[in-house]
C-alpha positions in Angstrom: 89.5 -56.5 14.5 92.1 -55.0 16.9 91.1 -52.9 19.8 93.6 -50.9 22.1 92.7 -51.0 25.7 94.1 -47.9 27.7 92.8 -48.6 31.4 95.1 -48.1 34.5 93.2 -50.2 37.1 94.5 -53.6 37.1 91.2 -55.3 37.7 89.2 -53.4 35.1 91.9 -53.7 32.4 92.0 -57.4 33.1 88.3 -57.9 33.0 88.0 -55.8 29.8 90.8 -57.5 27.8 89.5 -60.9 28.9 86.0 -60.0 28.1 86.7 -58.6 24.7 89.3 -61.3 23.8 86.4 -63.7 24.3 84.1 -61.7 22.4 86.6 -62.2 19.5 88.8 -59.1 19.5 92.4 -58.9 19.5 93.1 -57.0 22.4 96.5 -54.8 23.6 96.2 -53.5 26.8 98.3 -50.7 28.2 98.0 -48.6 31.7 99.2 -45.3 31.0 98.2 -42.4 28.5 101.5 -42.2 27.3 101.6 -45.8 26.6 98.4 -45.5 24.8 99.3 -42.5 22.5 102.3 -44.3 21.4 100.9 -47.6 20.5 97.7 -45.7 19.1 100.2 -43.7 16.7 102.6 -46.3 15.7 100.3 -49.2 15.7 97.1 -49.8 13.5 93.8 -50.1 15.5 90.4 -50.6 14.5 89.2 -49.0 17.8 90.6 -47.6 20.8 88.8 -48.0 24.2 90.4 -45.1 26.6 89.9 -44.3 30.1 89.6 -40.5 31.0 91.1 -40.6 34.7 94.9 -42.0 33.7 98.0 -41.6 35.4 100.1 -38.6 34.0 98.6 -38.0 30.5 95.0 -38.0 30.9 92.4 -39.3 28.2 91.7 -35.8 27.4 95.3 -35.0 26.5 95.6 -38.4 24.6 92.7 -37.8 22.5 94.0 -34.3 21.7 97.2 -35.4 20.5 95.8 -38.5 18.7 93.5 -36.7 16.8 96.4 -34.1 15.0 97.3 -37.3 12.7 94.8 -40.3 13.3 91.0 -40.8 12.9 91.0 -44.1 14.8 87.5 -44.5 16.7 87.6 -44.0 20.5 85.4 -44.9 23.2 85.8 -43.0 26.3 85.2 -44.7 29.7 84.9 -42.3 32.8 83.4 -42.8 36.1 82.0 -39.0 35.5 78.7 -38.6 34.5 78.9 -34.6 34.0 77.3 -33.4 30.8 80.3 -30.9 30.5 82.7 -33.8 30.6 80.8 -35.9 27.7 80.6 -32.4 25.8 84.4 -32.1 25.8 85.2 -35.6 25.2 83.1 -35.3 21.9 84.6 -31.8 21.1 87.9 -33.4 21.5 87.0 -36.3 19.0 85.6 -39.0 20.8 83.0 -40.8 19.1 81.2 -42.6 22.0 81.2 -42.3 25.6 80.5 -44.6 28.4 80.0 -44.1 31.9 81.3 -46.4 34.8 80.0 -48.8 36.1 78.4 -50.1 32.7 77.2 -53.6 31.6 80.0 -55.4 29.6 76.9 -56.4 27.0 76.5 -52.6 26.3 80.1 -51.8 25.9 80.5 -54.7 23.3 77.0 -53.4 21.6 78.9 -49.7 21.2 82.1 -51.4 20.2 80.4 -53.2 17.4 78.0 -49.8 16.7 81.6 -47.8 16.0 83.0 -50.4 13.8 80.4 -50.8 11.5 80.3 -47.1 11.2 83.9 -47.6 10.0 86.4 -44.4 10.0 84.3 -41.5 10.1 87.1 -39.1 10.1 89.0 -39.7 7.1 88.8 -37.4 4.6 87.9 -38.8 0.8 90.5 -36.4 -0.3 94.4 -36.4 0.9 96.5 -34.0 -0.2 100.6 -33.5 -0.2 102.1 -30.8 -2.2 100.8 -31.0 -5.9 99.4 -34.5 -5.5 95.7 -35.3 -4.8 94.4 -38.8 -3.8 90.8 -39.3 -4.2 90.0 -42.4 -1.9 86.7 -43.2 -3.0 87.5 -43.0 -6.6 90.9 -44.5 -6.1 92.2 -41.9 -8.5 95.5 -40.1 -8.4 96.6 -36.9 -9.9 100.2 -34.9 -9.6 99.8 -31.1 -11.2 96.3 -32.0 -12.1 97.6 -35.1 -14.4 96.0 -38.4 -14.2 98.3 -41.0 -12.7 97.4 -45.0 -12.8 98.3 -47.0 -10.3 97.7 -50.5 -9.9 95.8 -51.8 -6.8 99.0 -52.9 -4.5 100.3 -49.4 -5.8 97.4 -47.4 -4.7 97.2 -49.5 -1.4 101.0 -48.6 -0.6 100.4 -44.9 -1.7 97.1 -44.7 0.6 99.2 -45.9 3.5 101.8 -43.7 3.2 99.2 -40.6 2.5 97.2 -41.6 5.8 100.4 -41.2 7.7 102.5 -39.1 5.9 105.5 -37.6 7.5 105.3 -40.7 9.5 108.7 -43.3 8.9 107.0 -46.7 8.1 109.3 -49.7 8.4 109.1 -52.5 5.8 107.6 -55.1 7.7 104.8 -52.5 8.5 104.3 -51.7 5.0 104.2 -55.6 4.0 101.6 -56.5 6.6 99.2 -53.4 6.0 99.2 -53.7 1.9 100.2 -57.6 1.6 99.0 -59.0 4.7 102.7 -60.9 4.8 104.9 -61.3 7.7 108.1 -59.2 6.3 110.9 -61.8 5.3 114.2 -60.1 5.2 115.1 -62.0 2.1 112.1 -60.7 0.0 112.4 -57.1 -1.8 108.6 -56.9 -2.5 108.5 -53.9 -0.4 111.7 -52.1 -2.1 110.4 -53.4 -5.6 106.8 -51.5 -4.8 108.3 -48.4 -3.7 110.9 -47.9 -6.8 107.8 -48.7 -9.2 105.8 -45.9 -7.4 108.6 -43.8 -7.3 108.5 -43.8 -11.1 105.0 -42.7 -11.4 104.3 -40.1 -8.8 108.0 -38.7 -8.6 110.2 -38.9 -11.7 108.3 -37.0 -13.8 107.8 -34.3 -11.0 109.1 -31.8 -8.5 109.5 -32.3 -5.6 110.2 -35.8 -4.9 107.8 -37.0 -2.0 108.7 -40.5 -1.3 111.8 -40.9 0.8 114.5 -43.5 2.1 115.0 -43.2 5.7 118.2 -45.6 6.0 117.9 -48.5 8.1 114.2 -47.3 9.2 112.0 -47.6 6.0 110.2 -44.9 3.9 108.2 -41.8 4.7 105.9 -39.7 2.6 106.2 -35.9 3.0 107.1 -32.5 1.3 110.3 -31.5 2.0 110.6 -28.3 0.3 
């Protein structure tokens, strides 16, 4: 499980990073809200531990921007135990709220609970133009017509749909869909994209999968 820790206080950040790593998590630690938002929107994390009081962009602003595109579970950390603050955090999309100082064991317990709960905000249905993706049933339709995809083709389309309008690099696609490090001599991603286009783009208009030269691929409606 991969966790993003956004904490500006050096001692607290190092303590949490070390403790979570020893608890079996892969932890990326950043110290500003801007860095936290960048990492949260360009990398894939199972959970984000987010301090509220951060220099520049604070935790409220980070989650407000994050929730426009991502449903990654967020656990807020704050030194303020005000009811209004907790309500504000939950209304902005936080999944849990822990007041400093706290016992490390409680933090780990809260994290485990959130991870067991899974990504609760992701819709069972994803839409782009006339295409509908039923995540639970693993069913795809365009213009009301059923499109049969292989397991990997569905995983690829699902990844792109979750992050529609975001350019995804070949290396990111390879790591997420095939769980492999990208080798420049391997064209597995390009081949899969080509096969997916044959099924979801060629028989319909407008095309939804686009190549961004030198960067990767993006799924979006450009009409």
